[in-house]
C-alpha positions as CSV (number, residue, x, y, z in Angstrom):
1,M,18.1,6.6,-10.0
2,N,16.8,10.1,-10.4
3,S,13.5,10.4,-8.5
4,S,11.9,12.5,-11.3
5,L,12.6,9.7,-13.7
6,V,11.0,7.2,-11.3
7,Q,8.0,9.4,-10.9
8,Q,7.6,9.7,-14.7
9,W,8.0,6.0,-15.2
10,T,5.5,5.1,-12.5
11,A,3.1,7.7,-13.8
12,S,3.0,6.0,-17.1
13,F,1.3,2.9,-15.6
14,P,-2.5,2.9,-14.9
15,A,-3.3,3.6,-11.3
16,P,-4.1,0.4,-9.4
17,E,-7.4,0.5,-7.8
18,T,-8.4,-1.5,-4.8
19,K,-11.2,-3.9,-5.5
20,E,-14.0,-4.2,-2.9
21,N,-17.2,-6.0,-3.2
22,E,-16.8,-6.7,-7.0
23,Q,-18.4,-9.7,-8.7
24,H,-15.9,-11.8,-10.6
25,S,-16.5,-14.3,-13.5
26,D,-14.9,-17.7,-13.3
27,T,-12.2,-16.7,-15.8
28,E,-11.2,-13.6,-13.8
29,L,-10.8,-15.7,-10.7
30,L,-8.2,-17.8,-12.5
31,D,-6.1,-14.7,-13.1
32,S,-6.6,-13.2,-9.6
33,Y,-3.5,-12.3,-7.7
34,R,-3.0,-10.5,-4.4
35,V,-0.2,-8.5,-2.7
36,V,0.4,-9.5,0.9
37,L,2.3,-7.0,3.1
38,F,4.1,-8.5,6.1
39,N,5.0,-7.0,9.4
40,D,8.6,-6.0,10.3
41,E,10.2,-4.2,13.1
42,E,12.1,-1.8,10.9
43,H,9.4,0.7,9.7
44,T,7.3,3.2,11.6
45,F,3.5,3.3,11.2
46,D,3.8,6.6,9.2
47,E,6.3,5.1,6.8
48,V,4.1,2.1,6.1
49,I,0.9,4.2,5.8
50,N,2.6,6.6,3.3
51,Q,4.0,3.8,1.2
52,I,0.6,2.0,1.0
53,I,-1.0,5.3,-0.1
54,K,1.6,5.7,-2.8
55,A,1.3,2.1,-3.9
56,I,-2.4,1.6,-4.1
57,R,-3.6,5.3,-4.2
58,C,-6.0,4.8,-1.3
59,S,-7.2,7.1,1.5
60,R,-5.2,7.5,4.6
61,Q,-7.9,5.8,6.6
62,K,-7.7,2.7,4.4
63,A,-3.9,2.7,4.6
64,E,-4.1,3.0,8.4
65,K,-6.4,0.0,8.5
66,H,-4.0,-2.1,6.5
67,T,-1.1,-0.9,8.6
68,W,-2.9,-1.9,11.8
69,E,-3.8,-5.3,10.4
70,V,-0.1,-5.9,9.5
71,H,0.9,-4.8,13.0
72,T,-1.7,-7.0,14.8
73,R,-2.0,-10.0,12.5
74,G,1.4,-10.0,10.9
75,R,0.1,-9.5,7.4
76,S,-2.5,-7.8,5.3
77,I,-3.8,-8.2,1.7
78,V,-3.3,-4.7,0.5
79,Y,-4.2,-5.2,-3.2
80,A,-5.9,-7.7,-5.5
81,G,-5.8,-7.7,-9.3
82,S,-3.9,-8.7,-12.3
83,M,-0.3,-9.9,-12.0
84,F,1.0,-6.8,-13.8
85,L,-0.6,-4.4,-11.3
86,C,0.3,-6.6,-8.4
87,L,3.9,-6.5,-9.5
88,Q,3.6,-2.7,-9.7
89,V,2.1,-2.4,-6.2
90,S,4.6,-4.8,-4.7
91,S,7.5,-2.9,-6.3
92,I,6.4,0.4,-4.9
93,L,6.0,-1.1,-1.4
94,E,9.4,-2.6,-1.6
95,E,11.0,0.8,-2.5
96,I,11.5,1.3,1.3
97,A,12.3,-2.4,1.9
98,L,8.8,-3.5,3.0
99,K,8.3,-7.3,2.9
100,T,5.7,-8.4,0.3
101,E,4.6,-11.5,-1.5
102,I,2.3,-12.0,-4.5
103,Q,-0.1,-14.9,-4.1
104,T,-2.7,-16.4,-6.3
105,S,-6.2,-16.5,-5.1
């Protein structure tokens, strides 16, 4: 697929934003999902960091934190939100064959 078409397609979606220290109502909790990124032995730290930045549009420092957690603990919750946005984040991470899973909270 043409990379410019992919960029145009992904640009049409709202940017996923990481949620930190937000208060949720009971109904929001019922619809909460999270993207878990798993460790593998195939990707370099820089590849993972850059893909996390692309997927969740976070700072390099935050992406490094997630990458280190994946490396040391085997997994990291890199995003939490609606199913639609979790699918988007997971898809971007999987562009380079990173292993992800969407879980319910």
